[in-house]
C-alpha positions in Angstrom: 4.1 12.3 -10.5 6.7 10.5 -8.3 9.1 12.4 -6.2 12.7 12.5 -7.5 14.0 11.1 -4.2 12.1 7.8 -3.7 14.0 6.9 -0.5 13.4 10.2 1.3 12.1 9.7 4.9 9.1 11.7 6.1 9.9 14.7 8.3 6.9 14.3 10.5 6.1 12.1 13.6 2.4 12.4 13.0 0.5 9.5 11.5 0.2 9.6 7.7 -2.4 8.2 5.4 -0.9 7.0 2.1 -3.5 6.1 -0.6 -1.5 3.7 -2.6 -2.2 3.0 -6.3 -2.1 -0.4 -7.9 -3.1 -2.4 -10.9 -4.8 -4.9 -8.7 -5.1 -5.9 -5.1 -5.7 -9.1 -3.2 -8.0 -9.7 -0.3 -4.8 -10.8 1.5 -3.9 -7.0 1.2 -1.0 -7.6 -1.3 -0.9 -5.5 -4.4 0.6 -5.4 -7.9 1.8 -1.9 -8.7 3.2 -0.4 -11.8 6.6 -2.2 -11.6 9.0 0.4 -10.2 8.8 -0.4 -6.5 8.4 3.2 -5.5 5.9 2.7 -2.8 7.6 -0.4 -1.3 10.9 1.6 -1.1 9.0 4.6 0.4 7.4 2.4 3.1 10.7 0.7 3.9 12.5 4.0 4.2 9.8 5.1 6.7 9.5 1.8 8.6 9.6 3.6 12.0 6.8 6.0 11.1 3.1 5.4 11.5 1.9 5.1 7.9 -1.6 3.8 7.2 -1.2 2.1 3.8 -4.6 2.2 2.0 -5.5 0.7 -1.3 -8.6 1.8 -3.2 -9.9 -0.3 -6.1 -13.0 -1.3 -7.9 -14.3 -4.9 -7.1 -13.1 -6.0 -10.5 -9.5 -5.3 -9.6 -9.6 -7.3 -6.4 -8.5 -11.0 -6.3 -8.7 -13.5 -3.5 -4.9 -13.4 -3.1 -1.8 -12.3 -5.0 1.7 -13.5 -5.0 4.2 -11.4 -3.0 8.0 -11.3 -2.7 9.8 -10.7 0.6 10.2 -7.0 -0.2 6.6 -6.4 -1.1 4.8 -4.5 1.7 1.0 -5.3 2.1 -1.6 -2.6 2.6 -3.2 -2.1 6.0 -6.7 -1.6 4.5 -8.3 -2.1 1.1 -11.5 -0.2 0.1 -13.8 -1.0 -2.8 -17.2 0.2 -3.7 -18.8 -2.6 -1.6 -16.2 -4.0 0.8 -13.5 -3.1 3.2 -10.6 -5.5 3.9 -8.2 -4.9 6.7 -5.6 -6.8 8.6 -6.6 -5.4 12.0 -8.8 -2.7 13.3 -7.1 0.8 12.9 
């Protein structure tokens, strides 16, 4: 279930791991979610925090690349049953 307040900032300064759901992901670390923008708004509201954005998907749900809008926030890492894609070493 989603929290009622989608724009609520985190109340911690410690790094946070956010396992982010999606319908599909791209090797470019973009994702297509479920259409409500919850996670993008959450990441935007917490832009100053250290949040490791992780997508987990089966290989069948990973494309070479996906379209993205200016408000879409890409993952930091994408993990499948056989591969790991990341934008930089964490």
